[in-house]
C-alpha positions as a printed NumPy array, in Angstrom:
array([[ -4.849, -24.373,   2.968],
       [ -3.916, -20.936,   4.334],
       [ -0.81 , -20.706,   6.468],
       [ -1.311, -19.962,  10.144],
       [ -0.544, -16.348,  11.027],
       [  2.819, -15.693,  12.669],
       [  2.559, -14.658,  16.307],
       [  4.456, -11.606,  17.54 ],
       [  5.462, -11.346,  21.194],
       [  5.478,  -7.938,  22.878],
       [  7.557,  -7.493,  26.017],
       [  9.074,  -4.71 ,  28.063],
       [  7.63 ,  -1.266,  27.42 ],
       [  4.83 ,  -0.929,  24.892],
       [  3.152,   2.372,  24.06 ],
       [ -0.615,   2.614,  23.528],
       [ -2.122,   5.439,  21.476],
       [ -5.816,   6.16 ,  21.004],
       [ -6.117,   8.284,  17.884],
       [ -8.609,   9.537,  15.372],
       [ -9.113,   6.965,  12.644],
       [ -8.783,   7.707,   8.954],
       [-10.026,   5.978,   5.821],
       [ -6.808,   3.93 ,   5.725],
       [ -7.959,   2.201,   8.939],
       [-11.2  ,   0.917,   7.412],
       [ -9.975,  -2.638,   6.647],
       [ -8.968,  -3.093,  10.293],
       [-12.19 ,  -1.499,  11.55 ],
       [-14.163,  -3.913,   9.384],
       [-12.284,  -6.934,  10.801],
       [-12.659,  -5.669,  14.357],
       [-16.414,  -5.223,  13.948],
       [-16.659,  -8.795,  12.687],
       [-14.664, -10.065,  15.667],
       [-17.005,  -8.155,  17.962],
       [-20.031,  -9.712,  16.238],
       [-18.499, -13.152,  16.808],
       [-17.897, -12.396,  20.493],
       [-21.482, -11.173,  20.926],
       [-22.911, -14.137,  18.966],
       [-24.48 , -11.711,  16.497],
       [-22.786, -12.582,  13.203],
       [-26.238, -13.093,  11.655],
       [-26.681,  -9.317,  11.903],
       [-23.283,  -8.452,  10.452],
       [-23.721,  -6.691,   7.113],
       [-20.965,  -4.06 ,   7.226],
       [-18.737,  -3.576,   4.195],
       [-15.538,  -1.59 ,   3.815],
       [-17.24 ,   0.579,   1.196],
       [-20.107,   1.506,   3.528],
       [-17.758,   2.168,   6.433],
       [-15.647,   4.469,   4.287],
       [-18.591,   6.468,   2.954],
       [-20.386,   6.829,   6.292],
       [-17.473,   7.304,   8.698],
       [-15.233,   9.374,   6.42 ],
       [-17.365,  11.557,   4.136],
       [-15.854,  14.491,   2.294],
       [-15.591,  16.975,   3.857],
       [-15.231,  15.165,   7.192],
       [-16.966,  16.951,  10.108],
       [-14.876,  17.924,  13.152],
       [-14.346,  15.057,  15.656],
       [-17.206,  14.335,  18.059],
       [-19.679,  16.464,  16.081],
       [-20.752,  13.477,  13.958],
       [-19.785,   9.806,  13.638],
       [-16.288,   9.564,  15.125],
       [-14.051,   6.507,  14.882],
       [-11.045,   6.088,  17.164],
       [ -8.291,   3.514,  16.731],
       [ -6.163,   1.923,  19.444],
       [ -2.602,   1.282,  18.269],
       [  0.196,  -0.422,  20.232],
       [  3.802,   0.372,  19.465],
       [  7.052,  -1.329,  20.555],
       [  8.77 ,   2.078,  20.557],
       [  7.751,   5.453,  22.01 ],
       [  5.094,   7.358,  20.088],
       [  5.174,  11.138,  19.954],
       [  1.598,  12.385,  20.452],
       [  0.175,  14.178,  17.424],
       [ -2.016,  17.111,  18.576],
       [ -4.155,  16.74 ,  15.46 ],
       [ -5.055,  13.084,  16.012],
       [ -3.94 ,  11.679,  19.396],
       [ -6.783,  11.444,  21.918],
       [ -4.924,   9.576,  24.69 ],
       [ -1.708,   7.646,  25.218],
       [ -0.041,   5.567,  27.912],
       [  2.859,   3.212,  28.493],
       [  2.363,  -0.483,  29.282],
       [  4.989,  -2.473,  31.145],
       [  4.928,  -6.045,  29.853],
       [  8.228,  -7.048,  31.45 ],
       [  6.573,  -9.444,  33.878],
       [  4.033, -10.826,  31.402],
       [  5.048, -10.766,  27.72 ],
       [  2.088, -10.76 ,  25.363],
       [  1.782, -12.965,  22.276],
       [ -0.408, -11.504,  19.531],
       [ -1.141, -14.161,  16.876],
       [ -2.811, -11.581,  14.601],
       [ -0.146,  -8.896,  14.811],
       [  0.78 ,  -9.165,  11.116],
       [ -2.854,  -9.072,   9.982],
       [ -3.467,  -5.983,  12.138],
       [ -0.278,  -4.075,  11.291],
       [ -1.216,  -0.417,  11.62 ],
       [ -1.18 ,   1.698,   8.453],
       [  0.886,   4.176,  10.504],
       [  3.841,   1.755,  10.279],
       [  6.73 ,   1.658,  12.732],
       [  5.838,  -1.797,  14.013],
       [  2.524,  -0.556,  15.392],
       [ -0.359,  -2.987,  15.763],
       [ -4.044,  -2.065,  15.821],
       [ -5.695,  -3.599,  18.884],
       [ -9.116,  -1.983,  19.17 ],
       [-11.53 ,   0.738,  18.201],
       [-14.297,   3.03 ,  19.438],
       [-17.146,   4.527,  17.437],
       [-19.251,   7.27 ,  19.004],
       [-21.549,  10.075,  17.911],
       [-23.439,  12.971,  19.547],
       [-26.933,  12.631,  20.933],
       [-29.104,  14.946,  23.023],
       [-30.675,  14.892,  26.475],
       [-33.874,  16.912,  26.754],
       [-33.837,  16.505,  30.546],
       [-30.375,  18.072,  30.739],
       [-30.846,  20.304,  27.677],
       [-27.335,  19.325,  26.645],
       [-25.723,  17.225,  23.945],
       [-23.965,  13.995,  24.901],
       [-21.974,  11.208,  23.316],
       [-23.305,   7.754,  22.524],
       [-20.686,   5.01 ,  22.297],
       [-21.947,   2.631,  19.633],
       [-18.993,   0.232,  19.913],
       [-15.897,  -0.176,  22.057],
       [-13.766,  -3.253,  21.431],
       [-10.298,  -4.584,  22.229],
       [ -8.881,  -7.688,  20.541],
       [ -8.578, -10.726,  22.826],
       [ -4.781, -10.757,  23.392],
       [ -4.818,  -7.157,  24.628],
       [ -7.697,  -7.405,  27.091],
       [ -7.288,  -6.989,  30.856],
       [ -4.442,  -4.56 ,  30.341],
       [ -6.383,  -1.401,  31.223],
       [ -6.854,  -0.45 ,  27.583],
       [-10.654,  -0.521,  27.623],
       [-10.618,   1.81 ,  30.632],
       [ -8.165,   4.094,  28.829],
       [-10.425,   4.251,  25.763],
       [-13.679,   4.864,  27.611],
       [-12.034,   7.373,  29.951],
       [-10.715,   9.292,  26.948],
       [-14.184,   9.5  ,  25.376],
       [-15.715,  10.58 ,  28.69 ],
       [-12.969,  13.142,  29.158],
       [-13.552,  14.632,  25.732],
       [-17.318,  14.809,  26.403],
       [-16.667,  16.631,  29.688],
       [-14.248,  19.057,  27.998],
       [-16.892,  19.839,  25.367],
       [-19.46 ,  20.616,  28.081],
       [-21.647,  17.64 ,  27.23 ],
       [-24.122,  16.26 ,  29.739],
       [-23.499,  12.511,  29.583],
       [-21.933,   9.528,  27.841],
       [-24.095,   6.482,  27.163],
       [-23.673,   2.987,  25.72 ],
       [-25.333,  -0.431,  25.836],
       [-24.142,  -3.733,  27.267],
       [-25.511,  -7.245,  26.737],
       [-27.182,  -8.524,  29.896],
       [-25.137, -11.763,  29.892],
       [-21.79 ,  -9.958,  29.705],
       [-21.141,  -9.827,  33.459],
       [-17.456,  -8.995,  33.042],
       [-18.345,  -5.899,  31.027],
       [-21.112,  -4.899,  33.449],
       [-18.743,  -5.204,  36.421],
       [-16.116,  -3.193,  34.538],
       [-18.538,  -0.392,  33.673],
       [-19.9  ,  -0.236,  37.199],
       [-16.33 ,  -0.103,  38.467],
       [-15.84 ,   3.02 ,  36.356],
       [-18.818,   4.628,  38.066],
       [-21.405,   3.992,  35.347],
       [-25.044,   3.291,  36.18 ],
       [-26.351,   0.171,  34.411],
       [-30.065,   0.873,  34.007],
       [-32.073,  -2.373,  34.223],
       [-35.402,  -0.597,  33.759],
       [-34.566,   0.584,  30.231],
       [-34.839,  -1.539,  27.105],
       [-33.665,  -0.797,  23.591],
       [-36.398,  -0.378,  20.963],
       [-35.25 ,  -0.818,  17.39 ],
       [-36.708,  -0.614,  13.913],
       [-34.367,  -2.105,  11.318],
       [-34.359,  -4.012,   8.032],
       [-37.801,  -4.955,   6.721],
       [-39.538,  -3.524,   9.768],
       [-37.992,  -0.131,   9.028],
       [-38.55 ,  -0.374,   5.263],
       [-42.305,  -0.604,   5.85 ],
       [-42.251,   3.076,   6.829],
       [-40.764,   4.358,   3.592],
       [-42.897,   7.2  ,   2.314],
       [-44.916,   7.493,   5.504],
       [-43.617,  10.99 ,   6.248],
       [-44.547,  12.137,   2.756],
       [-47.994,  10.581,   3.095],
       [-48.68 ,  12.455,   6.283],
       [-47.574,  15.718,   4.729],
       [-49.872,  15.174,   1.763],
       [-52.809,  14.381,   4.022],
       [-52.266,  17.548,   5.989],
       [-52.313,  19.801,   2.929]])
C-alpha cells in the first residue's frame, strides 16, 4: 500500500510565477490534465501520454511562443522569484499570513526549477483566426489550477496574462469553452468581462468519426482531375 503524500503548508508571502513550460514540465502537465479530466467527469476521454505531449507541445525546433501550441506553467515559490525575461509571462505575490495553505501534493508537484517551488496549474493556448475581424486570436484549450490553490486569484492572473499577451500582439480576441454546469467558472469569466455565448455549440469530429474521413481529400482531388 502506497504511503500517503506528505502535506506542505505555505504561509506568509508566497510568490506566483506564470512561465513558459519546457519539456521537463511534461510529467506535471500530464498529471494536471488528468486531474482536470476528473474534475470535468471526462476521464473516459483521457488518452494523453507524456510522449505525445512532449512531441506535440515541444517539437524541435520549437516555434516562438503564441505562434503555435503554447504551454504555460504556474509555479508557487516560498521565496522571491526573479522574473526571467525569456520565460516569465506574469508574476505576483500572495499573502497567506491570515490563511496558511496546506498542499497535500506539494512533493509530487515539486517544480523542476527547484528552490522549493511547487507547480500549481497550467494553461495551453494556440492561435486561431477571426474572418469577421480579419485578425488572429488566441484559443485557450485548457486553464487549470490544482484544488488547494483555487480562489486565490491565480486563475484570474493566468487568464489576464494570456489576454494581455494577445492584446500586445495585436490579436482580435481570446476565446475558450466552459461546461454549462460549471456555474462558478461561468460567473468568474463573466466577472472578467467575458461574454458567455449560449447560442453557440461546439461541433467535433474525433476518434472513429474522424477516421472515416481518411483519404477523402485525396479522393476529391482525384475526381477533379
